[in-house]
N, C-alpha and C positions, 0 to 999 in steps of 0.2 A: 599763260605763255611768259615766255623767258626771253628778254629782247637782249640783243647785245650791241651797244653804237659803237663803232668806231670811225675814227678823228670826232669825236664828241663835243669839240671846243668850239666848232665852226658855228655861225649863227644858224644855221639853218639844221642842224643837228640838235642843235637846244630848243630851237622850235619846235623839233617832233619829237626830242624826249618831255615838254612839257605839255604837247598834245597827250601822251602816251600815259603820261603820271593819271591823269583822271579818268581811267579804266582800273578799276580795284583786282581787277584779274588779271593784269599783265603789271611783270616786273622788268623794270628798266635798269642796265645796269651800264654806266658809262666808264669808256676806257679813251684817256689822253693821254698825251707826254707831260703836257703841263696842267694837270686837274685843279690848281689854286687859282684858275680865272674863270671859272665857271659865272655866269650870272647870278644874281642874287635870287632872282624869281624862280630861277631850275634849282636850287639850292634849298629853297624853301620848300618845294614839294618833295625832296628828300629820297633823290635816285640813291642808287649804289654806287660809289664811283672807284675806280682801280686806276692805277699811274702804270701805264705801259706802252710798248710800241708794238705795232703791227709787225715788224719786220724780225722781231721775235718769235719765232715760231712755235717754238718749245711753248713759252708763258703763251702765247696765244691759245694754243691748244688745251692747254691746263685750264685757263680760263673759261674756256668754252663746256670742261668736260664738269669742272667744279660748280660753277652755277644753271649746270642742266640748260644749257640755250637753245632757244627751240628755231628763233631767224637774226639773222646779223643783217645791221642795218651798216654800209659804210658811207660814211662822209669823206675819208681820205682823200690826198691830194698831194701836187708836187710832182716836181721832175721823177720821183724814183717812186712814180703811180705803179708801174706796172709791176716794179718788185713787191711793193706791197699787196701788191693784188695774187701773187702769187703765193705771199704767205698765208693771207686770208684765205685762201681756196686750200693749198695744202692741211692748215690748219683745221677746217672745217671737214675736212676728207677724213682727216685723224679721228674725231672727234664724233663723226656719223652725224653733223649737221647738214642741213639741205638746203635751206630756204635764205638766200639773199638777195635784200635792196641794195643798189649801187647806184652812185650819183654818179654819171658819166660826165658829157658835155656835147654844147650840139657841135657837129661836126667831126663825129667821131666814126660817122660812118660816110664822110664826104655827102652828106645829106643836103646842105646848105648852099640853095640856090644863090645867082646873080650877085651883084655888087656887095651884099652880106657876106656871102660865103667868101668871096676872096678876100675882105676884109677882116671878118672871122679867121680867118685859114693864117694870115700874116700875126693881126694880134695875140695867139694862142697859139703859135707856130712852136713855142718850148716846150708845151703842154701836151697838144693832141697827139703826139707817137703815142704816150702814156696812156691815156685813152682807149687808143684804136689798139695796142696791144693786150691793154684789160680785157677790150672785148674779144679778143680772139682766144686769149687764156680762159675767160669765163665759157665762151661760146665751145670751145675743147673739152671743158669739164663735164660732171657729170650733176655739178651743180645746178640747184632750181633758183635761177637768177633772175632779176628784173633790173633791166641797166634804167635810170632816167636821167632822160637829157636836154636839162634845161637851158632856156636861152639866156642871154646875160641877165646878171641875177639883179634885183633891185630891194630896197628895206621900204618900199611902199607897203602901207597897212590895208591890203586888201587881197580879197581871193578872187582869182580872174584868170582861167587858165583853159587851154583846149590841148589837143594832144594829136599828136601824129604817129605812125605805125614806123617799124623799123623800114620799112619797102618806099616810105612815103618822105616826098619832099619835106624840107622843115618850113615851117611858117614862123613869122613873125621874128622880133629882135628882142625882147625883153620878155621878165618874167619874173613878180615879187618871190623872195622868198619865203613869206607866208603860202604861197600858193604852191608851191613846191612843196611845204612842209604839209599840206594838206593832202595831197594826192600821195605821197610819201604814206603818210598816217594813214590813210583810205585801203592803200595795198595791204599795209601791214596787217589791220584790220580782217581784210581779205585772203591772205594768203595763198588761196587758190588760182588767184587771180594775174595776169600778164606773167604767169610764168613760163623762164626763158625767153622771155620777149624783150626789147629795144623801145622807148617809148620817148617822142619827143614831146615837151611840154613849153608851152607859152603862152603871153598872154593875147589876146585876139585884138587883130587890128593895130599891130605893132610893125607892120612889115615896113620896109626903110630901107637904105644902103648902111645904115649904123644905128647900135641904140640911141634912146631921144638924147640923151647926156653928152654924148660923146661928140 
């Protein structure tokens, strides 16, 4: 399997890449705007690295085709997330790549209840429209996507999480990047799971008005 990771400079994306490079039958290609800042542990595993921007649709299409990519894992973010998502979808359609794992955010479906939901809505108010529009674009496409909506991220060295479905209320307030990377890796290794689905991810028993460090 040939995997392209976009937004690959993020901590979670690098954890996923490190997980995948343990499998000899998987080739990992990392795409980032500033690839000179990858961690030494990841570089030691010798993934392929390319410099580029997902908003350059022609370049992204060429990258998918040249490297015979089977699956895209997207860790992109920012105010212009919807534009990046549109470019990814267009490039995947042009290169006949169907499978996409996409990191979203809690609140993308207005699914976070209570005081935490209200706080979350305010805390990431600049970014939630991009996540919501991205889901609309994915759902209207024929891409076999899986959107993953993690709670607020920690750097704890633990794998401890539970999931909620597209139409379920979100649980908890936080989850470790290592946990999300574990789930992403599991879906990549089993690409027929969670197809055209949106999955919430949280650490059990972390229900509160805010994440613990706030």
